Each structure stands twice: as C-alpha cells, then as structure tokens.
C-alpha positions as CSV (number, residue, x, y, z in Angstrom):
1,X,-14.8,-3.2,11.2
2,X,-17.0,-2.6,8.2
3,X,-17.3,1.1,9.0
4,X,-13.6,1.4,9.0
5,X,-13.5,-0.3,5.6
6,X,-16.1,2.2,4.3
7,X,-14.2,5.1,5.8
8,X,-10.9,4.1,4.2
9,X,-12.6,3.5,0.9
10,X,-14.2,7.0,1.0
11,X,-10.8,8.5,1.9
12,X,-9.3,6.8,-1.2
13,X,-12.0,8.3,-3.4
14,X,-11.6,11.7,-1.8
15,X,-7.8,11.7,-2.1
16,X,-8.0,10.6,-5.7
17,X,-10.3,13.5,-6.4
18,X,-7.8,15.9,-4.9
19,X,-5.1,14.6,-7.2
20,X,-7.4,14.3,-10.2
21,X,-8.9,17.8,-10.0
22,X,-5.6,19.4,-9.2
23,X,-4.2,18.0,-12.4
24,X,-7.4,19.0,-14.4
25,X,-8.2,22.2,-12.5
26,X,-7.7,24.6,-15.5
27,X,-9.8,22.6,-18.1
28,X,-12.4,21.8,-15.5
29,X,-12.8,25.5,-14.4
30,X,-13.1,26.6,-18.1
31,X,-15.6,23.8,-19.0
32,X,-17.6,24.5,-15.8
33,X,-17.7,28.2,-16.5
34,X,-16.2,29.0,-13.0
35,X,-15.8,32.7,-12.5
36,X,-12.3,33.6,-11.3
37,X,-10.7,36.5,-9.6
38,X,-7.6,38.3,-10.8
39,X,-5.5,35.7,-8.9
40,X,-7.0,32.9,-11.1
41,X,-8.8,31.3,-8.2
42,X,-12.6,30.7,-8.1
43,X,-14.5,33.8,-6.9
44,X,-16.8,31.6,-4.8
45,X,-13.8,30.0,-3.0
46,X,-13.6,26.5,-1.6
47,X,-14.8,26.6,1.9
48,X,-14.0,23.8,4.4
49,X,-17.8,23.1,4.4
50,X,-17.6,22.1,0.7
51,X,-14.8,19.7,1.4
52,X,-16.5,18.3,4.5
53,X,-19.8,17.7,2.6
54,X,-18.0,16.2,-0.4
55,X,-16.3,13.7,2.0
56,X,-19.7,12.8,3.6
57,X,-21.1,12.2,0.1
58,X,-18.1,9.9,-0.6
59,X,-19.0,8.0,2.6
60,X,-22.6,7.6,1.3
61,X,-21.3,6.2,-2.0
62,X,-18.7,3.9,-0.3
63,X,-21.3,2.7,2.2
64,X,-23.8,1.8,-0.5
65,X,-21.2,0.1,-2.6
66,X,-20.2,-2.0,0.3
67,X,-23.8,-3.0,0.8
68,X,-24.2,-3.9,-2.8
69,X,-20.9,-5.8,-2.9
70,X,-22.0,-7.8,0.2
71,X,-25.3,-8.7,-1.4
72,X,-23.6,-9.6,-4.7
73,X,-20.8,-11.7,-3.1
74,X,-18.1,-9.4,-4.5
75,X,-15.1,-10.1,-2.3
76,X,-11.9,-10.2,-4.3
77,X,-9.8,-7.2,-5.2
78,X,-10.2,-7.8,-8.9
79,X,-14.0,-8.1,-8.7
80,X,-14.1,-5.0,-6.4
81,X,-12.1,-3.0,-8.9
82,X,-14.2,-4.0,-11.9
83,X,-17.5,-3.7,-10.1
84,X,-16.5,-0.2,-8.8
85,X,-15.5,0.8,-12.3
86,X,-18.8,-0.4,-13.5
87,X,-20.7,1.6,-10.9
88,X,-18.8,4.7,-12.0
89,X,-19.1,4.1,-15.7
90,X,-22.7,2.8,-15.9
91,X,-24.5,4.4,-13.0
92,X,-22.9,7.6,-12.0
93,X,-21.5,8.8,-15.3
94,X,-24.8,8.6,-17.2
95,X,-26.5,10.7,-14.5
96,X,-23.7,13.3,-14.7
97,X,-24.2,13.3,-18.5
98,X,-27.9,13.7,-18.2
99,X,-27.6,16.6,-15.8
100,X,-25.0,18.3,-18.0
101,X,-27.0,17.6,-21.2
102,X,-30.1,19.3,-19.8
103,X,-28.0,22.1,-18.3
104,X,-26.4,22.8,-21.6
105,X,-23.0,22.1,-20.2
106,X,-20.0,21.2,-22.4
107,X,-19.2,17.6,-23.2
108,X,-15.6,18.2,-21.9
109,X,-17.1,18.9,-18.4
110,X,-19.0,15.6,-18.6
111,X,-15.9,13.7,-19.6
112,X,-13.8,15.2,-16.8
113,X,-16.4,14.7,-14.1
114,X,-17.4,11.2,-15.3
115,X,-13.8,10.2,-15.5
116,X,-13.3,11.1,-11.9
117,X,-16.5,9.3,-10.9
118,X,-15.4,6.1,-12.7
119,X,-11.9,6.2,-11.3
120,X,-13.0,7.0,-7.8
121,X,-15.6,4.2,-7.8
122,X,-13.0,1.8,-9.0
123,X,-10.7,2.9,-6.2
124,X,-13.5,2.6,-3.6
125,X,-14.4,-0.9,-4.9
126,X,-10.8,-2.0,-4.7
127,X,-10.4,-0.7,-1.1
128,X,-13.7,-2.2,0.0
129,X,-12.4,-5.7,-1.1
130,X,-8.9,-5.4,0.4
131,X,-10.1,-5.7,4.0
C-alpha cells in the first residue's frame, strides 16, 4: 500500500508541474534561455523520455519524503503539507539557487523553479499523509 501512496503523491507533483509550467511557460523559457523555433516551441522538443524520466525523479522524491515522514512521525495532512513545503523551501530550493547562481542564470528562473519545487513538495507531503 505504501508504494501506491508514493505513486499517487508523485503523480500529484507531476500533474502540478504540468499546470504550473503551462501557466509560466513563456517567462520560464525566456529566463532559461530556451532556443525556440519559428513556431515558438523549444527547438530541442519535449520527448516522451523527458517526461518519463521526470516522473521517475518525482517517484524518488516522493519515496524519500515518505521515508523521512515515517521516521519523523509525520502522519496528519497538515503536518504533511507543512513538512513538504519545508522540504521544497529549505532543501530543494537552495540547491536550485546554488546551481543557478554558479551557472549565471537569472534570479527569475530560480524563483520560478524553486516555486514549483516548493509547491510540488507541499502537494506530495499532503498526499503522502492522506492515505
């Protein structure tokens, strides 16, 4: 049953990313310096492999969060939401900022990507504690 819980939590984070980045596609592509074709779509394209691998990575995050939650006794929806948000804000977002800082990437890119990481981890934390 725990695997199903992790799977659903990863799906929640993945689905949130689809909505989040569809809303922020334009500013994200500009901030990330994505080269686009005449149709406005990224030249590199978005292959199914990219989406599959990103889902697998969501599974890794959700699985580790479930493990940490179990060790920490986090079991209520409120605690899961807050702990997930904390993971996004205080673990993942700083690493995104560090990578972007050394890569000379715009602050706007950091804010967009860190915003998604924080929201997705909050959603994953909430889902993990609902089952």
